[in-house]
C-alpha positions in Angstrom: -0.1 0.1 -0.2 1.3 3.5 -0.9 2.0 5.5 2.2 3.7 8.5 0.8 0.6 10.0 -0.6 -1.0 10.0 2.9 1.7 12.6 4.6 0.5 16.1 5.5 1.2 18.6 2.8 1.8 22.1 4.5 -0.5 24.8 2.8 1.4 27.2 0.6 0.6 30.7 -0.4 -0.7 30.4 -3.9 1.0 32.4 -6.7 -0.8 34.4 -9.4 -0.7 31.3 -11.8 -2.2 28.9 -9.2 -4.9 31.5 -8.4 -5.5 31.4 -12.2 -5.7 27.6 -12.1 -8.3 27.7 -9.3 -10.5 30.2 -11.5 -10.2 27.8 -14.2 -11.1 24.9 -11.9 -14.3 27.0 -10.8 -15.2 27.6 -14.5 -14.9 23.7 -15.1 -17.5 23.0 -12.4 -20.2 23.6 -14.7 -18.9 21.0 -17.1 -19.0 18.3 -14.9 -16.6 19.0 -12.1 -18.6 19.1 -9.2 -16.7 16.0 -7.8 -13.7 18.6 -7.0 -15.8 20.8 -5.2 -14.3 21.1 -1.6 -11.1 19.5 -2.5 -7.8 21.7 -1.6 -5.7 22.9 -4.5 -2.8 20.6 -3.4 -5.3 17.7 -3.4 -6.3 18.6 -7.0 -2.6 18.7 -7.8 -2.1 15.1 -6.8 -5.1 14.1 -8.9 -3.7 15.8 -11.9 -0.7 13.5 -11.5 -2.9 10.4 -11.5 -3.9 8.4 -14.8 -7.6 9.2 -15.5 -10.5 7.8 -17.5 -14.1 9.0 -18.4 -16.2 8.3 -15.1 -19.5 6.6 -14.9 -21.1 8.8 -12.1 -18.7 11.7 -12.1 -16.5 13.2 -14.9 -13.4 11.1 -14.1 -12.0 8.0 -12.4 -8.6 8.1 -11.3 -6.1 5.3 -10.9 -5.2 5.3 -7.1 -3.2 2.7 -5.5 -3.7 0.4 -8.6 -7.6 0.7 -8.6 -10.2 3.1 -10.2 -12.2 5.6 -8.0 -13.5 9.2 -7.9 -11.8 12.1 -6.4 -13.7 12.3 -3.1 -13.3 8.6 -2.5 -9.6 9.1 -2.7 -9.7 11.9 -0.1 -11.8 9.7 2.1 -9.5 6.4 1.6 -6.4 8.5 2.5 -8.0 9.7 5.7 -9.1 6.2 6.5 -5.7 4.7 5.8 -3.9 7.3 8.0 -6.4 7.5 10.9 -8.2 4.3 11.3 -7.3 2.2 14.3 -8.7 -1.4 14.3 -9.9 -3.1 17.2 -9.5 -7.2 17.6 -13.1 -7.6 17.3 -13.9 -5.5 14.4 -15.9 -6.8 11.3 -15.3 -5.5 8.0 -17.7 -6.2 5.0 -16.2 -5.8 1.6 -17.8 -5.7 -2.0 -17.1 -4.4 -5.1 -20.0 -2.0 -5.9 -23.4 -3.9 -6.8 -22.6 -7.2 -5.7 -25.3 -7.4 -2.8 -23.6 -5.0 -0.4 -26.9 -3.9 1.2 -28.0 -7.6 1.7 -24.7 -8.4 3.3 -25.0 -5.4 5.8 -28.6 -6.6 6.7 -27.6 -10.1 7.5 -24.5 -9.2 9.3 -26.4 -6.7 11.6 -29.0 -8.9 12.4 -26.6 -11.9 13.2 -24.4 -9.9 15.2 -27.4 -8.3 17.2 -30.0 -11.2 17.3 -29.8 -11.5 21.1 -30.5 -7.9 21.4 -33.0 -7.5 18.6 -34.9 -10.9 18.3 -35.5 -11.6 14.6 -38.3 -13.9 15.1 -40.3 -11.4 16.7 -39.1 -8.6 14.6 -42.5 -7.5 13.6 -43.5 -6.7 17.3 -40.3 -5.1 18.8 -39.3 -2.7 16.1 -36.1 -4.3 14.7 -33.9 -1.5 13.6 -34.0 -3.1 10.0 -37.6 -1.9 9.8 -36.8 1.6 10.5 -33.3 2.1 9.3 -31.4 1.4 5.9 -28.7 -1.2 6.3 -26.2 1.5 5.2 -27.1 3.3 8.3 -26.5 0.5 10.5 -23.1 -0.6 9.1 -21.3 2.5 7.7 -18.9 2.6 4.9 -15.6 3.9 5.6 -15.1 5.8 2.5 -18.7 7.1 2.2 -19.7 7.9 5.6 -17.2 7.9 8.5 -14.2 9.2 6.6 -16.1 11.2 3.8 -14.7 14.5 2.9 -11.4 13.7 4.9 -13.2 13.7 8.1 -11.6 11.7 11.2 -14.6 10.3 13.2 -14.5 9.3 16.8 -15.2 5.7 17.1 -14.6 5.3 20.6 -18.4 5.0 21.6 -19.4 2.2 18.8 -20.3 -1.0 20.5 -18.3 -4.5 20.1 -18.0 -5.9 17.7 -17.8 -2.8 15.6 -19.0 -3.3 12.1 -17.8 -1.5 9.0 -18.1 -1.8 5.4 -15.8 -0.8 2.4 -15.5 -1.3 -1.4 -11.7 -0.8 -1.1 -9.6 -3.5 -2.6 -7.8 -5.8 -0.2 -4.4 -4.5 -1.0 -5.3 -1.0 0.1 -7.2 -2.2 3.2 -4.9 -5.0 4.6 -2.6 -2.7 6.5 -5.6 -1.1 8.3 -7.1 -4.4 9.5 -4.1 -6.5 10.3 -4.7 -6.6 13.9 -5.4 -10.4 15.1 -9.2 -10.9 15.6 -10.4 -8.7 13.0 -12.6 -10.4 10.5 -13.5 -9.5 6.9 -16.4 -10.9 5.1 -16.3 -10.5 1.2 -19.4 -11.0 -1.0 -18.7 -11.7 -4.6 -21.3 -11.6 -7.4 -20.7 -12.7 -11.0 -19.3 -10.3 -13.2 -22.0 -10.2 -15.5 -24.9 -9.3 -13.2 -22.2 -7.0 -11.4 -21.9 -4.9 -14.5 -25.4 -4.8 -15.5 -26.6 -3.8 -11.8 -23.6 -1.3 -11.9 -24.8 0.3 -15.2 -28.5 0.8 -13.8 -27.4 2.2 -10.6 -25.0 4.8 -11.9 -27.4 6.1 -14.5 -29.8 6.7 -11.7 -27.8 8.5 -9.4 -25.2 10.3 -11.6 -24.8 13.8 -11.5 -27.2 15.8 -14.1 -23.9 17.4 -15.6 -22.7 14.1 -16.6 -24.2 12.5 -19.5 -25.8 8.9 -19.4 -23.4 6.1 -20.0 -24.7 4.1 -22.8 -24.6 0.6 -22.4 -22.0 -0.3 -25.0 -19.6 2.5 -23.7 -20.1 1.3 -20.2 -19.4 -2.4 -21.2 -15.9 -1.3 -23.0 -15.0 0.6 -19.9 -15.7 -2.6 -17.5 -13.9 -5.1 -19.6 -10.8 -2.7 -19.6 -11.3 -2.6 -15.7 -12.4 1.1 -15.8 -15.2 0.9 -13.1 -15.2 2.1 -9.4 -12.6 0.1 -7.3 -12.0 -2.1 -10.3 -10.7 -3.8 -12.3 -13.1 -6.0 -11.0 -11.1 -9.2 -11.6 -8.3 -7.9 -9.4 -10.9 -6.9 -6.7 -12.5 -10.2 -6.5 -9.3 -12.2 -6.8 -7.5 -10.0 -3.9 -10.1 -11.2 -1.2 -10.3 -14.6 -2.9 -6.6 -15.4 -2.4 -6.6 -14.0 0.9 -9.4 -16.2 2.0 -7.6 -19.1 0.7 -4.4 -18.2 2.6 -6.0 -17.2 5.9 -9.8 -18.4 5.9 -9.9 -17.6 9.6 -9.3 -13.9 8.6 -11.3 -13.7 5.2 -14.7 -15.4 4.7 -15.5 -15.5 0.7 -19.1 -15.8 0.0 -21.0 -15.9 -3.4 -24.1 -13.9 -4.0 -25.5 -16.7 -6.0 -24.8 -19.1 -3.2 -26.8 -17.2 -0.9 -29.9 -17.0 -3.5 -29.6 -20.7 -3.8 -29.3 -21.7 -0.1 -29.8 -18.8 2.3 -29.8 -20.7 5.2 -26.7 -22.9 5.0 -24.8 -19.7 4.2 -26.2 -17.9 7.2 -24.8 -20.7 9.4 -21.2 -20.4 7.8 -21.5 -16.5 8.1 -22.5 -16.8 12.0 -19.7 -19.5 12.7 -17.2 -17.4 11.1 -18.4 -14.3 13.1 -17.9 -16.2 16.4 -21.6 -16.5 17.0 -23.0 -19.8 15.6 -26.5 -20.6 15.8 -27.5 -22.9 18.7 -29.6 -26.0 18.2 -32.2 -24.2 20.1 -32.2 -21.1 17.8 -32.5 -23.4 14.9 -35.5 -25.2 16.5 -36.9 -21.6 17.2 -36.7 -20.6 13.6 -34.1 -17.9 14.3 -32.1 -18.8 11.0 -35.3 -18.6 8.8 -36.5 -15.4 10.3 -33.3 -13.6 9.6 -33.3 -14.9 5.9 -36.9 -13.6 5.8 -36.4 -10.4 7.6 -33.4 -9.4 5.4 -34.8 -10.7 2.0 -34.8 -8.4 -0.9 -38.4 -8.8 -1.1 -38.9 -7.6 2.5 -36.2 -4.6 2.3 -37.6 -3.2 -0.7 -40.9 -2.8 0.4 -40.0 -1.0 3.7 -40.8 2.8 3.7 -37.3 3.7 4.9 -36.0 1.9 1.7 -38.2 3.9 -0.5 -37.9 7.5 0.3 -34.8 8.2 2.5 -31.2 8.8 1.6 -28.4 6.7 3.4 -25.4 7.1 1.0 -24.4 10.6 0.3 -27.6 12.1 -1.5 -28.4 8.9 -3.2 -32.2 7.9 -2.8 -32.5 4.6 -1.0 -34.9 3.2 -3.7 -32.1 2.8 -6.3 -30.3 0.3 -4.1 -33.3 -2.0 -4.7 -33.8 -3.0 -8.4 -34.4 -6.6 -9.0 -31.7 -8.5 -7.2 -31.9 -11.6 -9.6 -29.4 -14.0 -11.0 -28.6 -13.9 -14.6 -30.7 -10.6 -15.5 -27.7 -10.0 -17.8 -29.1 -12.3 -20.3 -31.7 -9.4 -21.0 -29.1 -6.9 -22.0 -25.8 -8.2 -23.4 -25.6 -9.0 -27.0 -23.9 -12.3 -28.0 -20.6 -10.6 -28.9 -20.6 -8.9 -25.5 -21.2 -12.1 -23.8 -18.1 -13.9 -25.8 -15.9 -10.9 -24.8 -16.8 -10.9 -21.1 -16.7 -14.7 -21.0 -13.1 -14.8 -22.6 -12.0 -12.1 -20.1 -13.3 -14.0 -17.2 -11.7 -17.2 -18.6 -8.3 -15.4 -18.9 -8.3 -13.5 -15.7 -9.9 -16.1 -13.2 -8.4 -19.3 -15.2 -6.3 -21.5 -12.6 -7.6 -19.4 -9.5 -10.3 -21.8 -8.3 -12.7 -19.0 -8.4 -15.6 -19.8 -10.9 -19.0 -18.5 -11.4 -22.1 -20.3 -12.3 -23.9 -18.0 -15.1 -27.1 -19.9 -15.7 
């Protein structure tokens, strides 16, 4: 992980030419540079040194520490890397965007807090999931806690502290190396991840950024240019770590959860150190958690229809279909062939495979 970029840079008195550049930056705002608003001149100079590509939601994506992300995400990640101090019982949920993050947050929160908030009687005891979006219950490092370069006070959080991130493992590992910290990674097949990302981005993008057409988005995706991508490096980073240290990283597949949620809930709870007891299984706790956190149940809740939990994005856009193999309705035969070849090339020999039917 690069550390030199995290050093404090003293504020300098801007020269005339620097001021002129700042004026140009202000003028550029109307052309889609709202994503630079509030960033220091020094930070913007650092951005200008990074490779960049056309962004999906903002004007540009920047190649930072080997992955693509937006300007304000870089600002937040740098603050996180510099200031976050992990504790032995911390739990970190990791995904690449649109891989079932909201679902994983709901499941993990409910498992960890099931003795405090009984999922079996959730309808009568006002379970937090009924009134709060999962992103409010399990905050992102980069979108909430350290957003805008903030340094939060986490001392009052109950144990186990539970966080979430889209950051690739290579840029996360130094922050969570303390023994006892656990990472849960949820992986979705690259085909559905792409289609879900494309829909979501076009729903939440800035009005100053033109819509990303499917063909253009597909080409960017296959070149690895997507938030926190390349997707293959993101998935393989956590996959390999889960093979190396299974007690540290649990690797789950979205499609497996859809096919057999109860078996995977037992796997998740055991990994977290809170396995279900025989009494809980007889009582129906596992099924109750599955039902409470189901896509259908979360989507119909009022809090997930009208509120905003991630920046200024409406919660309703987090819930589209949640189906497996929806990609067949969008990708052409030539696109399927290209992405299939890419998946075979990048994942071949890794042991990580995807069921696409």
